[in-house]
N, C-alpha and C positions, 0 to 999 in steps of 0.2 A: 284459785279454783278448787273447790271442795272436793275432797277424795271420792265421794260419791260419783262425780262425773269424770272420773280418770278411771274408770273400769278395765282391770287388767285384762290380758288376753288369756289368763291362765283361771280367771275368775269361773268356778262353778256356776253361778248363778247365771253365765253367759254360755257357758260351753252346754250344759244339760238342756236348755231351752232350745241351742242351735241344732242338736240332734233331732228332734222333733221338728223343726222347722225344715230340716233337710228333707224329711220325709213327706212334709205338706208340699214342699216345692216340685214335688213329682208331678203335681197338676199339670197337665200339659197346657193350660192357659198361663201358668208361670213359664214354662219351659219354653214358650215359643218366641219368648224374649231375648234367648241367646241359642241362635241357630246351630251353634256346634254341638251343645249340650241336648239340643232336642232332637239331633240327627243321633246321637249316642243313646238316647234315649229309646228311639223308635227300634234301632238295630238290636238294644238288649232286650227290648221285649220280643223280637223277631225271633231271637236266640231260645228266650225263654219259652216260647212256644214249641219250638223244633224240640228243643230237649224235653218237654211234657210229651210230645209226639214219639221221642225215641224211648222215654221211658214207657209208654203205654205200648209199643210194639218190641220192646227188647232190642232194638237194635242200636248201633253206632257205640263209641268210646264214652260211656256215660259218666265216669269219673273225671275224665280230660273235660269233656263239655260242660259239666257242671262247675266246675272251677271257673273255666272262662265265663259261664254266665253269672257265678257269684261275683268275678271283679269286675267285670262290666258294669254291674249295678253299683258297686263301691265307688267306681268312677264317678259316675253320676251323682252319688251320694255325698261323695266327699265336695264334688265342685259346689252342689247344694249348701253343704256345710261351710265352706268358705263363705258364701254369701250371707248365710245364716249368723255367723259369726258377727261379721260384719254390721248388718244390720242389728244385732243382739246390744253390740256397744251402745250403738246410738239410742237404740230403747232402753236401755239401763240410765242413761242418761236423760231421756225424755221422762222416766220413772222418777228420776228427783226433780225434775223440773215441776212435773205434775204435783209433787206434795207441796210445792210453795202455792199452789193455786187453791188455797182453802175457800170455802164456801163461808163469806163474808156478809156482814150487813151493812149496807152503806148508809151515810146521812144524807139523804136525797132534800136540797134547799127548795123550800116552799114559797118564801116570799123574797123580798130585798135585802130583810136583816139574816140573822144566821139561824132564824126558825128553819128546823127540817122535820122530817119523819124517817123513821128507818124503814128500809126495803131490802129485798135480798140483792147481793151486788148483781147475779146474773141478769136480773131484771132492767138493769139501767140500758138506756137507750141513748144514742149519739147526740149531744146536745145539753144533756143533763148536766146540771151543776151540784157537786156534792160536798160536804164539809168533811175534810178529814183533820183530826186532832191527835196530840201526841199519844202514841199506843195504839192509834187506828191502823188498820192494814188498807191501803190503796185499792180500792175494790174494781177498779179497771184502767185501761190507757186513758191519758188525757194529758190536759195542759192547766198549767196553773195561772188562774186568771185572777188572784187575788192572795197576798199573803208570801210569807218566807217559812221554810220550814227544814230542818235538817233530817234527811231520808237514809234509812239503812236500806241498801240495795243489794246486801249479800245474797239473799236469796236469787237473784237473778245472775249477779258478776260473781259471786264468791268471794268478794273481796269485803273486808272488815269494816272498813273506812266509811263513816258515813259522808253524804254528799249535801250539798245545798241546794234546794230547789225553789223558785223564785217565778213570781210573776214577770212577763216579759223577757225579752233577750235571749239568749242560746241556753239557758238552763230552766226553761220552765216545762220541758215533757217530764212526765212521771209513768212509770209502769205500775201494772196492776199486780198484786202481790207482795208490794214493797211495803215497807213498815215506817211511819212517820214517826222521829224520836222525840221531837221538840215542837213546841208552838203549834201553827195550825195553818191550813192553805185551803183554799177554794179551788176546786178540780172541775174543769169542765170535760167531759167524756168525749172521747174522739173514736174509740173501736168499739163497735156492735159486740153482744156475747158470741164467744165462739171464734171471733176475728182479732183478739187483742194479742199483742207481743209475743206473750207466754204462748199461746195457742199456736201461733205461727211457727214458735221455737220448737214446740213439741212435735208438730208435723214434719216440720224439716228434719230434725236431728234423727227422726224416727226412718228417714229415708223412704218412705212409703211413696213418695210422688217424685221421687228423684228421676229428673228427665236425664237421657243420654246427651253427651257433650257432643260436638261435631266430629272431633277426632275420634272418639270412642265407637260413633256410627260408622267411620270411615273405616276404623279397623274391625269391626263387626261383618262389614261387606267383605272386607279382604278375607277373613276366617271363612265365611260361607263360600265365598268363591273358591278357595283352597279347599274347602269341603267338598265342595262339588265335583271339582278335578279329581279328586282320590276317590269320590263314589264311580265316576267312570273309568277310573284307571283299575280299580277292584273287580268292577263287573266283567272286565276284558281277562283276567285271569285264568277262569274255570276255561275259557277255549284254549290257551297256551298248556294247560295240563291236561286236557282230552288231546290236544295234537300229541304229547308226548306219550299218550296212551294210559293215563291215570286220571283220577279226580282230586279234588280239594273240598273237603267238608266246609260247609256253610259256615260254622262257629270258626273255623280258622280264619277264612276270608274276613267275617267280622271283626276277630282279633287284629287283622292285620289293617283293616279299615281305620280301627280306633287308634291303634297306635301310628298310624301313619297322619291322620288330621291333627290340627294344633290344639288339642285338648286341653294341654295345660294352661296357656294364657286364653282358652276360652273359658275354660273353669273358672279362671279367677280373675277375670277382666272386671265385672260387676264389683266384685269385693275390692278390687283396686280405687274404683270410682268412690264407692260407699265410704272408703278407709279415707280418702282425702277430705271428703267432708268432714268425717267425724275428727280428725287432726285437728281442723279449724275449730271446731265446736270445743274441744279438750283446751284448745290454745285461747278460749273464750271470745272467739271470733265466728259470729253466724253468717253462714253463706247462704245467699236465697236460692242458687241452684248450684250443680256441678259445672255449670258452663263458666260461672264466674271463678270457681276454684282453678280450671284449666286455663282461662284467661290470665290469670295473676301469673301463670306459669311463663307466659309469652310475653311479659308486659316488657315494651322498649322505652318507655319513658315515664318516670316517678315522679309527680308532682307532689311537694311536701311544703306544710306551713311553716313559716319561721318559729312563730311565737309558740312553745309548748313541745315542737317536734324538734327542731334543729338546735333553741335555743331552750333554757329552763324556763323560759315564759315570763319571768320577773325580771325586770331591770335593777342592776344593783349600782348605788354610789362606790366608784372604785378611786377616785382622786377627787382634788379641790385645786382651782388654777384662780390664785387670788388676780387682781388687776389694779393698776392706777397706785402702784406703791402700797396697797393691803396687806397687813400680814396674813399669813394663811390660818394663823389662831384666831383673828378677827370674824374672818369669812367661815372657820369651821364654827364659831358660836354662834353666828346670826344665821348660819345654815340650820343648825340644829334647834333654835328658837322657831324658826319657821316650819320645823319640821314635828314639832313635837305632838301636835294635835291632828296629823296627817296620818291615817292608817293604811294608807296604800304600801306595798310593797318598796315603792321607791322611796317613800317618804320615812319608813321604817329603817331603810338601808342606810339613810344620809345621818339619821339619829347614831346608829351604831358605829358608822365610819367616825364620826366626830367624837365618840366615846372611847374607841378602841385606839384611833390612830393619833388622837389629840389630847385623850385624856380628860374630855368633857363630860361630866355626869349629867344625866337628866335631873331638872330643877324643878322645884314647886311653885307652880305658875299661879296657884289660886292667892296667895299675898299679894302678888304684884298686880292682882287685879286686870290680869291681861285679858285681851279680846281676839279670840281667833278668827280668822278670815279665811271660809271654806272655797276651794277651789270652784271654778264655775266654767263653762264653756266660752262664756261672753269675755270674761278677764285672762283665763288662762293662766291665772296665777292663785296663789293663796300665802297666808301669812299668819303676822299677830302684830298688835298693837298694844305697847303696854309702856308706862311710864316716858310718856313723850315720843317714843319711838316706833315706827312704821318700818318693820321688816316684811319684805316680800321675796318670793321666788317663784319662777315660773318659766314658761318658753322665753328664750332669749329676744325675740323681737316685741312681746308684749312688756317685758321687764324695760328694753331699751326705749320703748315708744313712751312710758312714764317716768323716765329717768332725767334728770336735769341736764340740758343740753350744754352747758357750759364746760363740762369735762369732756371734751370730743376725743381726747387722746385715749381716756379710760374707755370710752364708748367703741372706738375703734377697735381697741386690744382687745374688749370683750367680744366684738364680732370676728375678729382673727381667731381666738382662741375657739370659739364656738364651732367654726368653719373647721379647723382643725380636728376636733373632736368628731365631728360627723364625717371627715374623711376616713378616720379609722375605725367606724363603725359605732362609735358611741352616740348617746345622746344627750347636747347640754342642756343644763336649766341655769337661768341668770339668777344671782341673788342681789338685791339692794336694801337699803337701809336710808331711809330718809331721803330717797331720791338719787343717792351715791350707789352707783353699781360697785360692790363689792369684788365680784368674781363669778366663776364658773363652776358648779357642780358636774362631773362627768359621769354620766349614767350609763352602764353597758349591758348589753343582752350577752349571758355568758352562753356560750356554746358547750352543748353538752360533751362532756368526757367521752372520748371512743368513738365519735359520731364521724370524724372523718375517717376513720380505717373503715368504718361500714359503708361510707360512701365509696371507697376505694374498691371495697368488695364489688359493690354492685356495678362499678365500671368494669371489673374483670368480667363480670357476667353480661357485659354488653348493653347495661341500662344506663341512660342517661337521667340524672338529676335534676329536678329544676325547683329551685326555692321561692315560694309564694310570698308576697311580704307587702304590707301597707307603707312600709318606711320608704323614705326617699332614695332615689338611685345612687347616692355615695354611700350614704349608710348600708344599702343593701349589698353593694359591690363589695365593701368590706367584710360584711359577714359571711358572703359569700365565699370569699377567698379563704376566710378563716375556716370555715366548715369543709371547704372541699368540695362543694358542689359544681356541675356542669355549668349551671345556667341560673338565672334568677329573672323573676317577674316582679319590680318595683310598683309601688303605687296600685296596686291591685286592685281591679273592680270586679264584680261578678261577670260582667262581659268580658274584661279583659281575660279571666280563667277559662270561659267559653270559647273565645275566639282562638286561645292558645291550645287548647284540648282539641277543637278543629282543625288547626293547622296540623297538628302532629299527626291526627289521623288520616287527614287527606295525602300525607307522606306514607301511607301504609302502616303505622306504627299503632300499637296497643298501648293506651295509657291508664294509670292508676293515679288515683289520687284520694285523700279522706278529707272529711270538713265535718263541722257540725252545727253549722248556723244555717238558717233559711237562706241566706245568699249563697250559700254553698250548694244549695240543691239543684240550679242548674247545670252547674259543672259536674255533679255527683252523678246526676242523670246520662248526661253526656260520655263520661269518661267509661272505657270498657272494666274496669274495676273501682268502682267506688265504694270506700269504705266511710261508713256514717258512724260518729260516735253516738255511744247509747245516752250521754248525757245531752245530747244535742236536739234539735227541735223535730217535731213528727216529720215536717216537711222534709228534713235532710234523712232522716230514717228511712223514709218512704220511695226518696229518691235513688238510694244507693242498693247496690246488689249485695252488699255484706253490712253487717252492725258489728261493731268492736264492744263488746260487752264493758270492757276495762275502759274504755274512753282514753286508750294509749296511743297517740297519732304516731309514735315510732314503730309500732307493731305494722305498720304497712311493708316494713322490710321483710319481717318475719311471713307476712301473707305471700310474698312475691317467693321466698325460699319454700314455703309449703307447696305450692302451684308448681314450681320447678321440680319438687320431689316427687309430686303425683304423674308427672311428665315423665320422669326418669326411672320411675318403678315401673310405670306401663311399657315403656320401651325396654329396658332390662329384661323384664319377665317375657316380652315378647320374642327380644333375641335368643334367651335361655331357651323359650319354647319350640323354635324353629331348629336350634342346634340339636337340642335334645331328639327332636323326631329324626333328625338326620342319622345320629349313633342307632337309634332303634332300627333302622332299616337294615343295619349290619347284622342285627339279632334275628330278624324275624323271615327276611326275604330268603336268604340261602337256605333256612330251615325248611319253608316251604316246599321248594324245587329241589330238594338235596335226593329226594328218592327217585326223581325225573333224570336231574341231572348232577352225577356225582361230581361233576368237576367244579359245580360251585361251592364243595368245599372249602375250597381256597379263600372263600369269600367271608368264612366262618373264624374270623381272627378273633372273636371272644374265645373260642375252644368251648363253646357250650355243648352239654352232653349230648343231647338228641333232639330231634326237630318238636317234639312235643314240648320239653322243658325250656327250650329257646322261646316258643310262643307263649307259653303260661308264665316265664319269666318276665317277658317284655309287658305283657299285659297287666300285671302286677304293679313291675315298677310304674308303668304309666298312672296308675290309681294312687301310689303311694307317693309318688313327686308332688302331687298335687296336695296332699296334706302337709309334706315336709315345705313347702313353699306358702302356706298358710300366713305363717308368721310376717315374712318379709313381705307380703301382698298388704298386710294390715298396719306393719310397723313403715314401711316405705323404705326405699334405697337410701342410703345417707347422703346429702346432699352437700357438694363442695363447691366453692365459686371458681370453678376453671372455664376455660374458653372450650368452645365446641368440639374442636379438634381433639383436646386432651380428653374430653368426656367421652368422644364417640370411641377413642383408643381403650381408653379402661374400659368401657361398656363390652366391646369383643373381646377384650383378654380375659375379662373376669367371668362376662355370662354367655358369651358367644363360645370362647374355648372350655369355660366350665360346661355349658351346656352340652358339650360334646364329650368330654372325659366322665363326667359324672354318671351317665347311663351304662358306660362300659365297666365301671367299676360295680355300680348297682345291680345291672341284669346280671353280671356274672356272680356277684355274691347270691343273688336270689336264685339262681340255677344249681348252684351248690349245696344250698338249703334245700330246694325242691328235689333234688336228685338224692340227697341224704335222707329225706324224710319219705322218698318212695311214693310222691304224689303223683309221678307220672309212670 
């Protein structure tokens, strides 16, 4: 990830514009989206009007009222500032992305050959075919319809390693703004101007259209309800004061009201949601909505492809098993000869195994006038013919079908060896020379280091892991046991994946999966969290609600952790806010009624100097605590894979108890400062 897209919280380029953004968000049309802060804005405006009236008439305690009004507006501005900082980080990332979207000239194909004419990239329409050669910028999103090329996608992913893009298969999608490094490709445009992948990324990371998630809406309703309750509670106080033979100034009532309502979480709620999406973007994952991020935190079942996610993705030759009295050296020699022209990872690994374990060096085959036989889907074998020898390597049943039937014992041994390899999760390849089976090469999917421990962490989080593979059930079971997943789906088809997701959802569970191919699109669309690989097809990217720009399937585990961190942060700050309000009651309520009911002095457990200093200290603390919690809201509460009970206990001890203790200390310190400075 490029540094420009990992903007620091203390970056002046973010903080300074956020100050202006805090004032712009005083617009009632913006404030109305946050009921708590909208109410704070209304009462702040009311007390400001009353202050102006007092200044004109010369009545009231102008100094005290002025300070209360100033801190009320600061409370509102600090809340807006928190949201503006969160949005500013997204806009800084969007600016970095926007710099990658340069005005390019496109080579629009005009005929059946490579004839083209130059047109502005922004004028391209869906269905146009363009030629992109080495050094050219791909003008818009599309699919490769002809050719193969190396493409630098660093402008999108931040990774410098180039990738291969070619027609057909799951590596045909290309993104506008990326650069072709070698060769040429023809690209069919699939996105209209203004709706390309980068355009959508810019709009999403800016957070301008971020929709509230269901839990966020529910919490907003709860906060609005609590605010309404305290409105009713506050308006009844003057009657009690009147009954006691006195009166309470409106500015004091407003101060009481603002400190009672959950302003802390109300101020930070939007910033928490924006920051959750921002953390994913900085992690090179693009979430299409806040709902997707939140759903990731509630995932119950995680579906992961075996190849490239659980295993390294390339099967490696690990052992040779000769049969029928053949020496292992003879098998190694034949297997290496059959693999010299095999450029697949499996073929190269056989050559390396024969060289490193059996000392067989690669040989020059040109002098032998060898003829290499390529692998085909029909024969399911490959090999080499030279000097009267015919060596073949391939699927066991294909080799056995071509082998001489006279050596029945060797054929039975071959089949038995192959079955044993399959039971342990390996893949057998048989080798024969002139119709005689020499033995079996064992290929093995290498399970990624540390993956078993990661699955154990997910299990502690209460998440069930399911491995998806096209392998036979025997091989799948062995790899699943080695990797430590909870279950597996073998010989999986697109319909099988879709049915599995629906079955899990029918049990009330949330499902996450990742995919990159068109055949994954139905399952990605059905899953609650569908993470599409950026290297995948357009169909896969459109079907998912997240796109991984690095195309790393294992990142699904981190996505779940980021989602849980979002939920934990919101829960922790809600707990702190409510506990925080409880502590403030002891500061302001005894102070308000002390003149009418001296007995309430016993509740002044903080030992605050005067009623005025108590009220002013509480309202100042109420504003400053928002600023103090902005870094936590944006960074998020640190996630640990522990059970729900342990998590609740930790939450209550740190943020519940802390929410009670911190205000006692903070308000007392502010009271001492206010008194020492003679502000009341």
